[in-house]
KOLPA-535107 format. One record per residue (C-alpha): residue in one letter; x, y, z. Coordinates in steps of 0.1 Angstrom, whole numbers, plus 5000, padded with zeros to 4 digits. Each point is the difference from the previous one (the first is absolute). Last residue first. Example, Ala and Ser with C-alpha at 12.3 -4.5 7.8 and 13.67 -1.06 7.14 Angstrom:
REM KOLPA-535107
s513749895071;a498649665007;
REM end
This chain:
REM KOLPA-535107
x772426542977;x502749854978;x503349875015;x502949914977;x503249845011;x502850014976;x503249784999;x503050064978;x503249814988;x503050084981;x502549834976;x502350254984;x498850344988;x501250154968;x503450174994;x500450354986;x503049994975;x501650344995;x499350365010;x498149945021;x496750105016;x500550254985;x501850054966;x500749784969;x498249705017;x500849654987;x496849815008;x498549655003;x502549825023;x500549655011;x501149785029;x497549715002;x498749905035;x497949714986;x497050135019;x500250344983;x497050125021;x498749795029;x496550025011;x497450095026;x496550125004;x497849965030;x496350114999;x497750085029;x496450105000;x498549644998;x503249784994;x502050054969;x503349834990;x502650134975;x503049844983;x502650144975;x502949864981;x502550194977;x502649864976;x502350234980;x502049964967;x502750214986;x501650084967;x503050235000;x499550384999;x502650124974;x502650265003;x500550365008;x499450175033;x502449775021;x502550285002;x503049804989;x498549914967;x498449684989;x501049834967;x496849874985;x498750344988;x496949994980;x500950334984;x496450135007;x500649975037;x498449815028;x500049654984;x497749715009;x500449645012;x497049785001;x497450055027;x498549715020;x497450025028;x498449705019;x497050055022;x498649765027;x496750095017;x498149875030;x496550045015;x498549865032;x496550085010;x498349724980;x502749844980;x501950224976;x502649964973;x501650274978;x502749894976;x502550214982;x501750134968;x501850314990;x502250004970;x501950284981;x502149884971;x502050224976;x500750245030;x499650364989;x501450295020;x502150154972;x499349944963;x502049734982;x502650094975;x499450024963;x501250354997;x502250085029;x503649964988;x500150334981;x498550325013;x496650174997;x498149674997;x497349874978;x498249665002;x500949935036;x498949655008;x497449825020;x498649645005;x497549925028;x498649695015;x497650065029;x498449735021;x497549975029;x499149655012;x497149955024;x498849695020;x497050015022;x498649765027;x497350095025;x498549755023;x496950035021;x498250034968;x500249634993;x501649904967;x498350034966;x503149904981;x500550314980;x498250235023;x502349905030;x502949994976;x499850374992;x502750064974;x501350354994;x501950074968;x501750344995;x501750084967;x502450254985;x501650014966;x502750244989;x501450264977;x502250305007;x501350234973;x502450295007;x501050334986;x503150195010;x502150055033;x498650355007;x502450135026;x501249965035;x503749975000;x501549755025;x503450025015;x503749944994;x501950305014;x501150264975;x500550275026;x498250264979;x498349804986;x498249665004;x501649714981;x497549764986;x497549735010;x496650084984;x496950045020;x496449994989;x497150204984;x498149834971;x500050224969;x497149814984;x498649705018;x497849734987;x498249765025;x498449694985;x497749765017;x498749644999;x497349875024;x498749725020;x497550055028;x498549685015;x497749875027;x499549625001;x497449835022;x496750174989;x499749784968;x502650224983;x500650365012;x500850324982;x502850164983;x501650044965;x502450284991;x501550254976;x501950305013;x501950294983;x502050285014;x501250334986;x502950234997;x501450315017;x503050125021;x500850365007;x503350144987;x503550045015;x502250254980;x502150115029;x500949645007;x500049965038;x502949895022;x500749745026;x503149885019;x501150315017;x496350095008;x498050324995;x496849884982;x497450274994;x498849894964;x498749645003;x498850065036;x498050294985;x498149744981;x500049994961;x496549924988;x498749654993;x497549934973;x497949724990;x497749914969;x497449735004;x499149684983;x497449755014;x498949654997;x497549775017;x498649644995;x497549905026;x498649675012;x497649915027;x496850174988;x500749874964;x501550124968;x501150315019;x502050234977;x501550325015;x501850284981;x502250295012;x501150334983;x502650255008;x501050364992;x502250245018;x499950374991;x502850255005;x501150315018;x503450115009;x501650285022;x503649995013;x501450275022;x503649985011;x502150235021;x503049815013;x503150195012;x503249785000;x502850095022;x503449824998;x502150085030;x503850015003;x503149855016;x498749875033;x502849815019;x500049625003;x503649954995;x499549874965;x498250314990;x496350075006;x497050104978;x496850165013;x496849924981;x497250265003;x496449984990;x497750304998;x496350024995;x496850014978;x498449704985;x496650034983;x497549764986;x496950094980;x497849714987;x496950024979;x498449674994;x497149884978;x498849655006;x498049784976;x497849694999;x498649734979;x498049725015;x498949724977;x497449735010;x499149654988;x497849745016;x496650165005;x500650164966;x501850314986;x500250155035;x501950334999;x501550105033;x501450375000;x503050155016;x500950365009;x503050205014;x501050365006;x503350095018;x501550305015;x503449985016;x502250255018;x503549965015;x502150215024;x503649875006;x502150225023;x503649905002;x502950035025;x503249804993;x503349935016;x502749744994;x503650015013;x499450205032;x502050324998;x497850195024;x500349735028;x499050165033;x497550234984;x498749724979;x499349775030;x496449944992;x497849835026;x498849644994;x501449855031;x499349625001;x502949925022;x503749934991;x501550344999;x501850194973;x497150234993;x498550054965;x501650164970;x498050084969;x497049914979;x496750174997;x496649924985;x496850204994;x496549924988;x497250234989;x497349784984;x496850064981;x497649764986;x496750054982;x498149704987;x497049974976;x497749704992;x497349884977;x498749645000;x497849834976;x497549725000;x497549904974;x496449904996;x497949944970;x496450084992;x500750264974;x502150185026;x500649895037;x502550135025;x502249855026;x502050285016;x503350035019;x501350345010;x503350045016;x501750295018;x503550005011;x501650255025;x503550095008;x502550095027;x503849995005;x502750075026;x503149785000;x503250085019;x503249824992;x503150005022;x503349844992;x502950025025;x503549874994;x502049915030;x502950205018;x503049795007;x500049665018;x502449824977;x497449744990;x501949694990;x500549904965;x498049724983;x497250244994;x502150234978;x500650345016;x498050314997;x496849855012;x499650075038;x496550055011;x497050235004;x496649954983;x496950215004;x496649944985;x497250265002;x496350034997;x496950224994;x497749834977;x496650094986;x496849874986;x496650114987;x497849744984;x496850084982;x497749724991;x497049994976;x497549734992;x497449984972;x497849714992;x497949965032;x499850385001;x502250295010;x501949775023;x502350215021;x503449935015;x502350255018;x503449885009;x502350205024;x503749895004;x502950065022;x503549855000;x503050075024;x503249824997;x503150055022;x502949784990;x503449965016;x503249814988;x503249955019;x503649914992;x502650025028;x500849635005;x501349914965;x502349705001;x497249734997;x499949634998;x497149794990;x501349854967;x503349885016;x502849914975;x497849974970;x498550345007;x503350165008;x501549894968;x497050114981;x500350355016;x497550095027;x497550275007;x499250205031;x498649895034;x497350265000;x498450105032;x496450064997;x497750275013;x496350004992;x497150235001;x496849954980;x496850205002;x496949944979;x496650185001;x497049914979;x496650184996;x496849884986;x496950184987;x496949834988;x497050074977;x497549764983;x498449825029;x500250315021;x502550215019;x502149695006;x503050125021;x503449835001;x503150025021;x503249814991;x503150015023;x503449864995;x503050025025;x503449864994;x503049985024;x503349844990;x503249925019;x503249854984;x503249835008;x502549934971;x503550055014;x500849635002;x498049794975;x496749815004;x498350315014;x499750125037;x496350034999;x497150245005;x496550034984;x496950195011;x496750014981;x497150225011;x496749944983;x496850184989;x496549944986;x497050235003;x496350024992;x497350265005;x496549984984;x498549795028;x502949885020;x502649794982;x503249845014;x503849945000;x502950025023;x503349854990;x503149885020;x503249884983;x503149945022;x503449884988;x503149865017;x503049874983;x503149945022;x502049834973;x497549724993;x496250055007;x497450125023;x496650124988;x497050165018;x496650044983;x497150205013;x496550024985;x497250215015;x496750044986;x497550285011;x496750124988;x499449664982;x498449894967;x501750234974;x503549915011;x502150304987;x502049944970;x503449844995;x502450194978;x500249954963;x503750034989;x500150094963;x502949904979;x499750144965;x501849964967;x503749914996;x500850214969;x498750315019;x497850274983;x497350065026;x497049845015;x497249994975;x501849954967;x503349875014;x498149705015;x500449864965;x503249835009;x499249805032;x497450035028;x500849875034;x497550045027;x501049935036;x497249885023;x498650055035;x503050185014;x500450075037;x502249695009;x502150084969;x501250335017;x500050274973;x503350074981;x501750345002;x503350084984;x498349974966;x502250154972;x498450204973;x502450305002;x499250264974;x496949864985;x497949845028;x501950185027;x500849835033;x497649714994;x496549975015;x497650084973;x496249955004;x497749704993;x499749855034;x503850005003;x501950064968;x503349904983;x500450094963;x502649744992;x503650064987;x501250135034;x499249695020;x502650115026;x502949864977;x498449714979;x501550124968;x497749904972;x501149724976;x496649834998;x499550035038;x500650235029;x499649995037;x501750175029;x497650065029;x501550185031;x499949935036;x499449634994;x501549895033;x502949764991;x501750244975;x501749954966;x497649804979;x499750184966;x497249854980;x499649914964;x496449934991;x499149774971;x496649885008;x498150115032;x499249695020;x503050025023;x499350375007;x499649965038;x502649735004;x503050184983;x498650335014;x500449915036;x498250295016;x501749935033;x496949935020;x498249864970;x502249694997;x498049854973;x497249755003;x497750234980;x496349965000;x499350335019;x502750164977;x498249944968;x502550094973;x498150124968;x501349964964;x499050194970;x501149984963;x497750234983;x497249954975;x497250155022;x501450185030;x497950315001;x500050235031;x497550205019;x498849725024;x501049684983;x499349934963;x501349714979;x500549805032;x503449985018;x501449665005;x499949785030;x501149654995;x498349695011;x496350105002;x496849935018;x501249695018;x502850225014;x497450155023;x498749675014;x503649885004;x500850315021;x497149925022;x501149645004;x503650105007;x498850255026;x498049735018;x496350014998;x497750025030;x496449874990;x496950214997;x501350254977;x497350264998;x497849994970;x500150224969;x497250164981;x500150134965;x497650244984;x500850064964;x498950354987;x500049904963;x500749674983;x498549964965;x502950094976;x502549885026;x498549645000;x500949875034;x501649715019;x500250015037;x502649915028;x499750105035;x502949955025;x499049975037;x500850305021;x502850155021;x502949974975;x497850164973;x499449894964;x497350034975;x500749784968;x498450104968;x499749754971;x499450214969;x498249984967;x499850284975;x503650135003;x500850364991;x500150105036;x499450315021;x500050015039;x497750095029;x499849925037;x497950105030;x500349895036;x499250355013;x503750055012;x501249904965;x500149654985;x503249904981;x500149964962;x501549804971;x502449765017;x501249714978;x499949874965;x498249675000;x497850025030;x499150364995;x500550115036;x498250235024;x501850075032;x497850085030;x501450325017;x496850135015;x496949785009;x496650155000;x497749885029;x497249764991;x499949875035;x500849624997;x500950004963;x502750265001;x499650224969;x501750064966;x498850254976;x499850014962;x501650124968;x500949854966;x500450244970;x500549854965;x502650114975;x499250064964;x502349934971;x501450214972;x501450315016;x499550344986;x502550274997;x501950175028;x503349855003;x500449914963;x499250354989;x502650135023;x502549764986;x499250134964;x500050365010;x503549975015;x501249814968;x498850294979;x501550265023;x503449844995;x502149855029;
REM end
């Protein structure tokens, strides 16, 4: 990037805005005793949540609108609704009444949903800017999904265009992609929890082995494309799990949930929450165990999360998060196509195991310098490992011979900090908003590969001394360092039109140091020589990513938005350090880069139809993928990881949510919604490094992605029916139709799934139940190149669950 261009974007970021914002503030009190009320949600009736009262009952927000209808909502008090002129309204005093009648949960939910139909992020929230971006927010408290097993198909049902791997029945790992991004462990999104990174290594190994318990999440924020400016370089954007917060009105609140389900499933989720003076806390313990829906697939998981907060003053707070996850799962192995169509739930691998230990920690300092300037400083770290042991040297359709197993161990240690300053300033009578941020990240990771024991249990000890000539060995250190600077600025050209340019500077240093060994054998199985490869690579790069978003709001209930943003994905050390008989890495492998474009229309019509319709383009350069070829020195047919070429992905996505209670003015004791979520995508390789690929479809893209469903409620009884359909998709750039004997290469056939859910509430008790895959369809969503395969990984057949919740 030239110095002239850098100066230009810097000028854009910090120059004047063209339209003023108005500040609205006030306090909320209980009518009967004039006591301040914390945790009251303040909504702009047409656009959604704008503020929440603090421990003193105070709230404050900025808006460009002159006239607003504000709604003050809390489950324990009557709703208050007022119309204000923002140029005249200062220091509002709002009083709420106690609820004098007992409302059912459905009626309370209906009251809340009356304020808005679809949660989207506001232009400014906290120390982040979302103006002009495609944002979607999943509200877990309103979800009818099977939260006990983190059922992603249901949880993300209203997020457009997501492609989800569905290969376990407990939700131990989240595997989502979209727009042609590989869903494997959500590696193409920047995944965060409460705003800080949770993946193994953001740059070197951005896979997420840890997924928070859905029962402890308040909302999931999904930001596409232009999220690269504030949250990283990824093509997918951001997924941020916002955990539940302490109850501001109680010193102790206890919630316990116990779930039973098919195949020996049992889960327990117990949370404690409360606020006492300036101190607040929230924490949970989540336990899962089950036999799995296939032989050799038992699992046990333990997850602890703790949040502690201290409010030094109205303007200064300090919070800390601690997370620990431990799980052990037996892996039933992959299948070939013949095996799947013969019996999709069989297994001939009984000695494969997978173990994860994940420890996350975080400290966040927040300070309000003034009512217009906020600052946050996030320090975070990770100390984690994942271990896999199993038998992979024979095709999955051949029996395990009982010899030594392959052991893979990864240790991940990293830390970082991110500072953000958001300010609303005034010059020549005009106000504007900008954010400046900086991030430092340092990782020191290692991975090893070699022989494990020849037993059947989950023994992750190395057996290298016993088997010095094991076929594949590797030992690598992979230190990484990243420094990033970013900024965005909102320009308001009128009360209807705004433009938000932004930039991100990245410095990335990645290293890989180690030794790999391949031992060759003769026909009799005797070692005939070793091939050693010493790796000592250091790669440095620095670059600037640019982006700009625009928003036009012709009315308070309609918004047109667009954005364009550059993206980048560096080579990961898993791309480089492969030691596998069927895989190899191109020595000239390069980083990926490209850009994404979004153009959309969203809003609501007459308060009964909520919609978000958009078109997008994703343009890859040097997309990384696999080519089927012969792998030396033994010349087995395998996969070469290389830069396939350039790709273009175009699509349209839409979400329509119809509220028939509002449309036909039906009694509030009923609730009746219908939604339809569609994605239609076309893709092709526009340039390829080898013949036969140009013009092919891009991997992991179904042409049609449909999710639709009905939510119906009467008083305390709620129900949901959801239908999911995905068209066929390819798993390789060559669009192979003829499957190979390994089960790794080939298409994923089209599939459809039907899920039903019910819940009933009575006082402090709640019963949830449902059946997933009601039609008992046999299908798969994944062909794994390594663990938990290799081969086809089938998805769960029909299964049921029942959850009892008690709230004290």
